[in-house]
C-alpha positions as CSV (number, residue, x, y, z in Angstrom):
1,M,75.7,12.0,-86.0
2,S,78.9,10.5,-87.2
3,A,81.9,12.6,-88.0
4,S,81.3,12.0,-91.7
5,G,78.0,13.9,-91.3
6,G,80.0,17.1,-90.9
7,T,78.7,18.0,-87.4
8,K,81.6,20.4,-86.9
9,A,80.9,22.2,-90.1
10,I,77.2,22.4,-89.3
11,V,77.8,23.9,-85.8
12,A,80.3,26.4,-87.2
13,A,77.8,27.5,-89.9
14,L,75.0,27.7,-87.3
15,A,77.1,29.9,-84.9
16,A,78.2,32.2,-87.8
17,N,74.7,32.6,-89.2
18,L,73.1,33.4,-85.9
19,A,75.6,36.2,-85.3
20,I,75.4,37.4,-88.8
21,A,71.6,37.4,-88.8
22,V,71.4,39.7,-85.8
23,S,74.1,42.1,-87.1
24,K,72.3,42.3,-90.5
25,F,69.0,43.0,-89.0
26,V,70.4,45.8,-86.8
27,A,72.0,47.3,-89.9
28,F,68.7,47.2,-91.7
29,L,67.0,49.0,-88.8
30,F,69.5,51.8,-89.0
31,S,69.9,52.0,-92.8
32,G,66.6,50.9,-94.3
33,S,68.5,48.8,-96.9
34,S,66.4,46.1,-98.5
35,S,69.5,44.1,-99.3
36,M,70.3,44.0,-95.6
37,L,66.7,42.8,-94.8
38,A,66.9,40.1,-97.4
39,E,70.4,39.1,-96.2
40,S,69.2,39.0,-92.5
41,V,66.3,36.7,-93.5
42,H,68.7,34.6,-95.6
43,S,71.0,34.1,-92.6
44,L,68.0,33.4,-90.4
45,A,66.8,30.7,-92.9
46,D,70.3,29.3,-93.0
47,S,70.4,29.1,-89.2
48,G,67.1,27.2,-89.3
49,N,68.5,24.9,-92.0
50,Q,71.5,24.0,-89.9
51,A,69.2,23.2,-86.9
52,L,67.2,21.0,-89.2
53,L,70.3,19.1,-90.2
54,L,71.3,18.5,-86.6
55,V,67.8,17.3,-85.8
56,G,67.8,15.0,-88.8
57,G,71.2,13.5,-87.7
58,K,69.8,13.0,-84.2
59,K,66.6,11.3,-85.4
60,A,68.5,9.0,-87.8
61,Q,70.3,7.4,-84.8
62,R,67.1,5.8,-83.5
63,E,67.1,2.0,-83.4
64,A,65.1,0.0,-85.9
65,T,61.5,-1.0,-85.0
66,P,59.1,-3.6,-86.3
67,Q,57.4,-0.9,-88.3
68,H,60.7,0.5,-89.6
69,P,62.9,-2.6,-89.7
70,F,65.7,-1.0,-91.7
71,G,66.0,1.9,-89.2
72,Y,65.8,5.6,-89.6
73,G,68.9,6.5,-91.6
74,R,67.0,8.3,-94.3
75,E,65.8,10.9,-91.8
76,R,69.0,12.8,-92.7
77,Y,67.8,12.8,-96.4
78,I,64.4,14.0,-95.4
79,Y,65.7,16.9,-93.3
80,A,68.2,17.9,-96.0
81,F,65.3,18.1,-98.5
82,L,63.4,20.3,-96.1
83,V,66.4,22.6,-96.1
84,S,66.0,23.1,-99.8
85,I,62.3,24.0,-99.3
86,V,63.1,26.5,-96.6
87,L,65.9,28.1,-98.7
88,F,63.6,28.4,-101.6
89,S,60.5,29.8,-99.8
90,V,61.9,31.8,-96.9
91,G,65.1,32.9,-98.4
92,G,64.7,33.2,-102.1
93,M,61.0,34.2,-102.5
94,F,61.2,36.8,-99.7
95,A,64.3,38.4,-101.3
96,L,62.5,38.6,-104.7
97,Y,59.5,40.2,-103.0
98,E,61.6,42.7,-101.0
99,G,63.7,43.5,-104.1
100,Y,60.6,44.2,-106.2
101,E,59.1,46.5,-103.5
102,K,62.4,48.4,-103.2
103,I,62.6,49.0,-107.0
104,K,59.0,50.1,-107.1
105,D,59.5,52.5,-104.2
106,P,63.2,53.3,-103.8
107,H,64.5,55.5,-101.0
108,E,68.0,56.7,-100.1
109,L,70.0,54.7,-97.6
110,E,70.6,56.2,-94.2
111,H,73.7,55.6,-91.9
112,W,75.5,53.8,-94.8
113,Y,78.4,52.7,-92.5
114,W,76.1,50.2,-90.8
115,P,75.4,48.0,-93.8
116,V,78.9,48.3,-95.1
117,G,80.5,47.4,-91.8
118,V,78.1,44.5,-91.2
119,L,78.6,43.1,-94.7
120,V,82.4,43.2,-94.2
121,F,82.0,41.4,-90.8
122,A,79.6,38.9,-92.4
123,I,82.0,38.1,-95.2
124,I,84.7,37.3,-92.7
125,A,82.4,35.2,-90.6
126,E,81.0,33.3,-93.6
127,G,84.5,32.8,-94.8
128,F,85.4,31.1,-91.6
129,S,82.4,28.8,-91.8
130,F,83.1,28.0,-95.5
131,R,86.7,27.2,-94.6
132,T,85.6,24.8,-91.9
133,A,83.2,23.1,-94.4
134,I,85.9,22.8,-97.0
135,K,88.3,21.3,-94.5
136,E,85.7,18.7,-93.3
137,S,84.8,17.9,-96.9
138,N,88.4,17.4,-98.1
139,A,88.7,14.5,-95.6
140,L,86.0,12.7,-97.5
141,R,86.3,14.1,-101.1
142,G,89.5,12.2,-102.1
143,K,90.3,12.8,-105.8
144,Q,86.8,13.9,-106.7
145,S,86.1,17.4,-108.0
146,W,83.8,19.6,-106.0
147,T,81.0,19.0,-108.4
148,E,81.4,15.2,-108.2
149,F,81.6,15.4,-104.4
150,I,78.3,17.3,-104.2
151,R,76.6,15.0,-106.7
152,R,77.9,11.7,-105.3
153,A,78.1,12.3,-101.5
154,K,75.8,9.9,-99.6
155,A,75.9,12.1,-96.5
156,P,73.8,15.2,-97.3
157,E,75.0,17.5,-94.6
158,L,78.4,18.6,-96.0
159,P,77.1,19.3,-99.5
160,V,74.2,21.3,-98.0
161,V,76.6,23.4,-95.8
162,L,79.0,23.9,-98.7
163,L,76.4,25.2,-101.0
164,E,74.7,27.4,-98.3
165,D,78.1,29.0,-97.4
166,F,79.1,29.5,-101.0
167,G,75.7,31.0,-101.7
168,A,76.0,33.2,-98.6
169,L,79.4,34.6,-99.7
170,I,78.1,35.4,-103.2
171,G,75.0,36.9,-101.7
172,L,77.0,39.1,-99.4
173,V,79.1,40.3,-102.4
174,L,75.8,41.1,-104.3
175,A,74.4,42.9,-101.3
176,L,77.7,44.9,-100.9
177,G,77.5,45.8,-104.6
178,G,73.9,46.9,-104.4
179,V,74.5,49.0,-101.3
180,G,77.7,50.5,-102.9
181,L,76.0,51.4,-106.1
182,A,73.1,52.9,-104.2
183,L,75.5,55.1,-102.2
184,L,77.6,56.1,-105.3
185,T,74.6,57.0,-107.4
186,G,72.2,58.2,-104.7
187,D,69.6,55.9,-106.3
188,G,68.0,53.3,-104.0
189,V,66.9,51.2,-107.0
190,W,70.4,49.6,-107.0
191,D,69.7,48.3,-103.5
192,G,66.6,46.6,-104.8
193,V,68.5,45.2,-107.8
194,G,71.0,43.6,-105.4
195,T,68.2,42.1,-103.4
196,L,66.6,40.6,-106.5
197,C,70.0,39.0,-107.5
198,I,70.2,37.5,-104.0
199,G,66.8,36.0,-104.4
200,V,67.6,34.5,-107.8
201,L,70.9,33.0,-106.3
202,L,69.1,31.4,-103.4
203,I,66.4,29.9,-105.6
204,L,69.0,28.4,-107.9
205,I,70.9,26.9,-104.9
206,A,67.7,25.6,-103.5
207,L,66.8,23.8,-106.8
208,V,70.3,22.2,-106.9
209,L,69.8,21.0,-103.3
210,A,66.3,19.7,-104.0
211,A,67.5,17.7,-107.0
212,E,70.4,16.1,-105.2
213,T,68.5,15.2,-102.0
214,K,65.5,13.9,-104.1
215,S,67.9,11.4,-105.7
216,L,69.0,10.3,-102.2
217,L,65.4,10.0,-101.0
218,L,64.5,7.8,-104.0
219,G,67.4,5.5,-103.1
220,E,70.9,5.4,-104.5
221,S,73.2,2.5,-105.0
222,A,76.7,2.2,-103.5
223,G,79.5,4.0,-105.3
224,P,81.6,2.1,-108.0
225,E,84.5,1.6,-105.5
226,A,82.2,0.0,-102.9
227,V,80.6,-2.2,-105.5
228,Q,83.9,-3.5,-106.7
229,K,85.0,-4.3,-103.1
230,I,81.7,-6.1,-102.4
231,E,82.0,-8.2,-105.6
232,A,85.6,-9.1,-104.8
233,A,84.7,-10.1,-101.3
234,T,81.7,-12.2,-102.2
235,V,83.4,-14.7,-104.5
236,D,85.8,-17.1,-102.9
237,G,86.5,-19.2,-106.0
238,D,85.6,-22.3,-104.1
239,T,82.0,-22.7,-103.0
240,V,80.9,-19.2,-104.3
241,T,82.0,-19.2,-107.9
242,R,80.4,-16.0,-109.2
243,I,77.8,-13.3,-108.7
244,I,74.8,-13.8,-110.9
245,H,73.0,-10.6,-110.0
246,M,73.6,-7.9,-107.3
247,R,71.8,-4.8,-106.1
248,T,72.8,-2.3,-103.5
249,L,70.8,0.4,-101.8
250,H,71.8,3.1,-99.3
251,L,69.4,2.9,-96.3
252,G,71.2,5.9,-94.9
253,P,74.5,7.6,-95.4
254,E,76.3,5.0,-93.3
255,E,74.1,2.0,-93.9
256,L,74.1,-0.1,-97.1
257,L,71.8,-3.0,-98.1
258,V,73.4,-5.6,-100.3
259,A,71.2,-8.2,-102.1
260,A,72.8,-10.7,-104.5
261,K,72.1,-14.0,-106.2
262,I,75.4,-16.0,-106.0
263,A,76.4,-19.1,-107.9
264,V,77.5,-22.2,-105.9
265,R,78.7,-25.6,-107.0
266,H,76.0,-28.1,-107.7
267,D,77.5,-30.8,-105.6
268,E,77.8,-28.8,-102.3
269,T,75.7,-29.8,-99.3
270,A,73.2,-27.4,-97.7
271,A,75.5,-27.1,-94.7
272,E,78.5,-26.2,-96.9
273,V,76.5,-23.6,-98.8
274,A,75.2,-22.0,-95.6
275,A,78.8,-21.9,-94.3
276,A,80.0,-20.3,-97.5
277,I,77.2,-17.6,-97.3
278,D,78.2,-16.8,-93.7
279,A,81.8,-16.5,-94.7
280,A,80.9,-14.3,-97.7
281,E,78.8,-11.9,-95.5
282,A,81.8,-11.6,-93.1
283,R,84.1,-10.8,-96.0
284,I,81.7,-8.2,-97.3
285,R,81.3,-6.5,-94.0
286,E,85.1,-6.4,-93.5
287,A,85.6,-4.9,-97.0
288,V,82.7,-2.4,-96.7
289,P,81.8,-1.8,-93.1
290,I,78.6,0.1,-93.9
291,A,77.2,-3.0,-95.6
292,R,75.0,-3.9,-92.6
293,V,72.0,-5.6,-94.3
294,I,73.1,-8.4,-96.6
295,Y,70.9,-11.0,-98.4
296,L,72.7,-13.7,-100.4
297,E,70.6,-16.2,-102.4
298,P,72.4,-19.3,-103.6
299,D,71.6,-20.8,-107.0
300,I,73.2,-22.9,-109.7
301,Y,74.4,-20.7,-112.5
302,S,72.6,-20.9,-115.8
303,E,73.8,-18.6,-118.6
304,S,70.3,-18.5,-120.2
305,E,68.5,-17.6,-117.0
306,A,71.2,-15.0,-115.9
307,A,70.8,-13.4,-119.3
308,K,67.1,-12.7,-118.6
309,G,68.1,-10.4,-115.7
310,P,67.0,-10.4,-112.1
311,D,63.4,-9.3,-112.8
312,R,62.6,-12.1,-115.3
313,E,64.3,-15.2,-114.0
314,A,62.0,-18.2,-113.5
315,T,61.5,-19.5,-110.0
316,P,60.9,-23.3,-109.6
317,G,57.2,-24.0,-109.3
318,G,56.0,-20.4,-109.9
319,P,55.9,-17.5,-112.3
320,A,58.9,-15.3,-113.2
321,T,59.6,-12.9,-110.3
322,D,62.4,-10.8,-108.7
323,H,64.5,-12.8,-106.2
324,H,65.7,-9.8,-104.4
């Protein structure tokens, strides 16, 4: 996986979550806290999620085949979507079930110092992981807000790790609050309430992740900045006079398909048009290096035909069709 995939952030999160999962489970065994059990399952699910992201990044590097001529870049989107399913089912639903059981049959916490100590340790470890994810993301985020970055990022790994780590920190605070209230009041119901809150939090994060990765799976266009660069690089003002229609599609986080109908001068020879297309493709790749699959179709510009749009333009000798 490339550096932009946030491999460092994923590995940091995986190491932190494995250590935290073990410590939380030990604390649950000594204290009987349902919040600690829910949190240990949460950390275990997060560890599995980071492993899924690493597997997806590895599989995405496979070479294109005749059956998959555009490669396997979208493997990263598929595995990111699986993360949302795991977070929802294993993390969120289990926490809701465990919280309900604890509220229905509460019992006093034993050896309270175990859950409290582990939660403090977990907050420090998750904070380190979250800091690494923020640092990796800032290198790509630019002037975008965090919300814009999560919504617009084409590489799914960093948004996934950011949301997981953010949710983990909030979940730890909720667990600490539940355990603290249970100790102060002597009523184990508060431990169950904290567990329910963790479950609701995980389900909400899972739904956000599912919505964002679904959009990537369906196929997103290039960002506005990349589109402007492609448009500027395509037209040379000589043979290629304008772009009639253009579409872009992310085949993966670092692989972009560009399909455009370009206007050329009516008196140019076939050799001159072919040379102009080759030159335009070279300029596009120089301006936007991830534009790896480029299809340029030359045509003589007609205002009436262009106004119909790319899906209704008439093709010589045949019915209206999409040229792309």
